[in-house]
C-alpha positions as CSV (number, residue, x, y, z in Angstrom):
1,M,-34.0,-0.4,-15.1
2,S,-30.7,1.3,-14.1
3,K,-30.4,5.0,-13.8
4,E,-28.4,6.9,-16.2
5,S,-26.9,10.4,-16.2
6,I,-26.2,12.7,-19.1
7,C,-22.7,14.3,-19.4
8,Q,-23.2,18.1,-19.4
9,A,-20.1,18.5,-21.6
10,C,-20.7,16.0,-24.4
11,G,-24.3,14.8,-23.9
12,C,-23.4,11.1,-23.7
13,T,-25.2,8.8,-21.3
14,L,-23.2,7.4,-18.4
15,D,-23.5,5.6,-15.0
16,P,-24.3,8.1,-12.3
17,Q,-21.5,6.7,-10.1
18,F,-18.9,7.8,-12.6
19,I,-16.7,10.7,-11.4
20,F,-15.6,11.5,-14.9
21,C,-17.4,11.0,-18.2
22,P,-15.7,8.0,-20.0
23,W,-16.3,9.7,-23.3
24,C,-14.9,13.1,-22.9
25,G,-13.2,13.1,-19.5
26,S,-15.2,15.9,-18.0
27,P,-16.0,15.8,-14.3
28,T,-19.6,14.7,-13.8
29,D,-20.0,16.8,-10.6
30,P,-17.9,20.0,-10.9
31,D,-18.8,20.9,-7.2
32,C,-17.2,17.7,-5.9
33,F,-13.5,17.9,-5.6
34,L,-11.7,14.8,-6.7
35,A,-9.3,14.9,-3.8
36,E,-12.2,14.6,-1.3
37,R,-13.3,11.4,-3.0
38,F,-9.8,9.8,-3.2
39,D,-8.4,10.9,0.2
40,P,-10.1,8.1,2.1
41,V,-9.0,5.5,-0.4
42,F,-5.4,6.7,-0.3
43,E,-5.5,6.9,3.5
44,R,-6.5,3.2,3.7
45,I,-3.7,2.3,1.2
46,Q,-1.2,4.2,3.3
47,N,-2.4,2.5,6.5
48,L,-1.9,-0.9,4.8
49,Q,1.6,0.1,3.7
50,V,2.6,1.3,7.2
51,R,1.3,-2.0,8.8
52,W,3.1,-4.1,6.2
53,T,6.3,-2.2,6.7
54,Q,6.1,-2.6,10.5
55,T,5.5,-6.3,10.2
56,R,8.4,-6.6,7.7
57,I,10.7,-4.7,10.1
58,A,9.6,-6.9,13.0
59,R,10.3,-10.1,10.9
60,M,13.8,-8.7,10.0
61,E,14.5,-7.9,13.6
62,H,13.6,-11.5,14.6
63,D,15.7,-13.0,11.8
64,L,18.7,-10.8,12.7
65,S,18.4,-11.9,16.4
66,E,18.3,-15.5,15.3
67,I,21.4,-15.0,13.1
68,D,23.2,-13.2,16.0
69,R,22.3,-16.1,18.3
70,C,23.7,-18.6,15.8
71,L,26.9,-16.6,15.3
72,S,27.3,-16.3,19.1
73,E,27.3,-20.1,19.2
74,I,29.7,-20.5,16.3
75,V,32.3,-17.9,17.2
76,P,33.3,-19.3,20.6
77,A,33.5,-22.8,19.1
78,S,35.8,-21.6,16.3
79,E,38.0,-19.7,18.8
80,T,38.4,-22.8,20.9
81,L,39.3,-24.8,17.7
82,Y,41.9,-22.2,16.7
83,Q,43.5,-22.2,20.1
84,E,43.8,-26.0,20.0
85,L,45.8,-25.8,16.7
């Protein structure tokens, strides 16, 4: 049998893991600050975003280097062709 809690505000039964009562929206543990519970989650999300951005920037740098290399090969060839005309 699963444990149940009773909302102090509305008296409805709810899962003890709930942070807020799904019926009335009242916090189930007024002593526990919501930010303390969400900070680790948001920190993990931020770390994922930073890593994704860094890998994206690295890919862009690689692609730009490849474009620069290709252009370096094309430009001298086009200058030679122009001088021949």
